[in-house]
N, C-alpha and C positions, 0 to 999 in steps of 0.2 A: 791471527785471532784477536777480534775488537772486542774488548772489553765494556761491559755497561756497570755504570753506577746507578743508584738512588740514593740521593741526598736530601739532607733535611736539615736546615738551618734556624736559630733562634738567635735573635739580636737583641739583646736585653738594653734598652736605656733606662737605667735608674733614675730617677727624679733628682737624686741627692749629687749624682755625676753630674748632671746638665749644669745644676748649681754652682758646681764648683768650677766649672768653664771660670766662672767669672774670678774666683779666687785664685786661679792660677793665670789669669791676665791673659789668658790666649786670645778672647776677643771677648767683647759685652757680650753676656748672656742674653736669650732672645726676651724681649719684652712681652709683658702680660698679654696677650692678644686672642683674639676668638681661637676655638680651637683647628678651626680649620686651617687658619694662615700658618698656625703651629706646625699643624700635620704636613701642610706643605712646606714648611721651611727642613723640618725633620728628613721627609723623604729626599730632598736635595741635599743635606748633608751628607745623609746615608751612602747616597750614591757617589760621593768624594771622599775617596781612599784620605785625603789629608786634611779633610774639613776639621775645624775648630770644635767639634764634639767630641766630647769623651763618653767612649762607648766600649759595652762589654759583649762582643758577639761570642755566641757559642755554636758552633756549626759542627752538627753531624752528619757522617759521611758512611755508606756502607758501598762497598765495590764487591764483585763478582767476577768469576772467571780469569784469576789472578793466577799467574805462576806458570812454569813449564808443564805442569798438567792440567792446566785450565780448568781448575777446581779450587783455587785458591779463594779465599774470603776476608775480606779486611774490615773492620769497622773502625774509624777514626773519630775523635772527639776534638776537635780544636778550640780552644779558648783563646780568643784575640783582642785583648784590652788593646784600646788606642787612645793616648793619652795627648794633646796638645799643650805645650807650653810656650807663652811668650817668652822670648829672649832681648826683644827691642821693640822699639816702637813699631816698626815697620816688617820684622820677621817673627814666623812661629818654628816650634821645632817640634815635630809631631812623632813620637815614640809608638810604631807598632810592633807588638810580639804575638809569636805565634806557640803556643803549648801544645803539642799533640799527645795526645793520649789513646794509644792503638789497642786492638786486640785482633790478631791474624791468624789464620791457619791454611796451611798447605801452601803458602805463596812459594815455598824454596824445596817443598820435599817433592820426589818423583820416586815411583815403585822400581823394586830392582835395584838397589845401591847394594855398593859394596858393604861387607856387615862393619868395618872401620870408620863409615863415611858419619860427620855428625849428625846429618839429617834423617836420622831413625826416627820411627814413629813416636816415639817418647818425646822427640822433639820437634814435632809437626806444629806446635802453637807458642806463639810469644805474645806475651801480655805487659804492658808498661808503656812508660814516657818514651817518646821519640826524641830525634834533636830539635832544639830550640831555635828558633829565628826570631831575630832583633832587627830591625830597620828603623834609621834614624833620618827624617826627611828635615832638612832646613827648607820652608817656603816662605816666600812673599805673603803678608797678610792680604794684599789687591791683586787680583789678576793682573799679568801682564800684557803686553802687547797682542792683539787681536782675542783679548778675552782668555787669554790661556793661562791654565792654573797648572803649575808646577813646584815639584819638590825634588831634593837631590841629596845625599848623604851616604854613608857607610850602612853597609848589611853586616851581620856577624851571626854564624850559625855556632851554635852550644853544643858539644858534645855530652847530652843529656840522656841518651838513648841509655835504658835498663838492659838493652840485651844486645848482643852483636847485631843481630838480624832488625833490629829496630833504629840503627842510629850509623853514623858513618865512621864514628870514633876518630874525628878529626875537630880541631877549631878552625873555622873558614870564616875569612872576611874579605869584602870586594863591595863594589859601588852598585848604589840603586837609585833610581831616577822614576818619577811619576810624570806624565804629563797628560793635561785633560782640559774639556771645554764644557760649558753647561749655557745651555740656550732653551730657557723655557723649562718643557719638562724631558728635554733630551738631555744626557750626558754620556759622551764620549772619549775615550782616552786608551792609555795603556801602561802598564807596570813594569817595570823589568829589574830584576839585579845579577850579578854574575859572582860567585864564591870561588875562592880556591883556598885550599887547607894551608896554613901555616904552620899547625901543631898537630903530629898525627899519633897516635897510640899506637904500642906494640902489636905487631902483626895486622896493622891496618893498612891500607893502600890510601895515596894521594885522593884528593877529591878535588873536581873542577865541574861545577854546573851552573847555566842560565836558565833563569826563570825569565816568562815572557807572558804575559797577562793584558792582551787588548781585551777593551770590553765597551758594550754599548748598552745604555739603560733607558727607558724612557717612563715616567710616571704619568697617570692620568689624574683626573679630577677626584676619584676616589681614594685617592693617594695610594693606589695599587703600582707597582715597577715592576717592568718586565726586562731582563736582563739578559743578553747574550755574550759569553765570553767564553776564552780558552786561558788555562792554567797551564802553559806548556814548560816542559824542562827540556835542557839539551845536557845529556851526562858525557861530558868529554872524555870520559875515562875507559867508557865501556870498551869490551874488548873487540878485535877486528871482526869483521863481519857483521856484529850484532847491531841493531839499530840504535842511534843515540838520541832521537826524539820522543818523548812521551806528548801527546796532542789529546788531552779532552775536550770535548764539546759540552759547553754547560749553557743549560737554559733554567734560568728560576724566575719565580715569581716571590714577591715580597708585598707586605701589608702592613700598613703603620694602624696599630690600633692604641686603647688607651686601658688599662687595667686601675680604676678609681682615676687617681690624677698622673699613675705612671703609664708615659708611653712608650710603646714596644714596637719592635718590627719584628714578624713570624714570617720565614721564608721558606719556600719549598722548591725544589729544582730536581733534575736529573743529569746526568753525566752519561756521554759515550766516548770511548777512545778510540779517535780517528786514526791514529798511530802509537805504537809502543813497542819496546823491547820484548824480547822472548821472555825473560824474566822480570819480575817485578823491580822497582828501582825504590830507594830512599830519596825521597825528596824533600825538598827545603824551598818556602818560598814566605 
């Protein structure tokens, strides 16, 4: 079964946040310049996961056809603040956090279950907070050889899930790295992390998962950006015989706009699951 997703994202860049970049000494805030030049710069910064721009994206995703019954539905609102901090003359520390708020139905339920199964009709829906992922990227302020922009550091998964079906029940940690190159309106790169559980709640299983996100984005003169990516996960703890990989192919279009003096980026897109386990997985990225 190939799952289909419709997603809509709103990336809000609040004017006060843009000004506070100078206060954090991440890099100098953009000088007062023409709206076109500012929009060009913002579009390029938004295409870079570790740019020195404070932003607070809100990303809403709707997934259909999940779970063993292929009738599952999942709505996820990701709140994803990005905060750059200057730690020296040559280095930034970029904090990327993802707070997922989830509402899901029939992701685990199948018909004709035994009476003692926990997956009865009254338990078919779950709503609440999923696990929180936080990444710390140490990144040079200037591009390296061949114009490469990169960052590396630790990633943490906090067990903030408010229901057993919304989280892993583990505190996990591992490395994360991002590498990209920007050439004119083109941005290409990849972000990955690998998480292993180091503390496990009672009656929960160990956790080992890799996240891989290659991406290509192109921005045209109207400050419209077209992005093709995948947010693939490999769950190394899946049961034997079950697929380990979840591979969604994602296409998104975003546009830089202004509401008064406040610049925002509006984004819409779609997602198609080229490969996935039989059952829905909890994913961290």
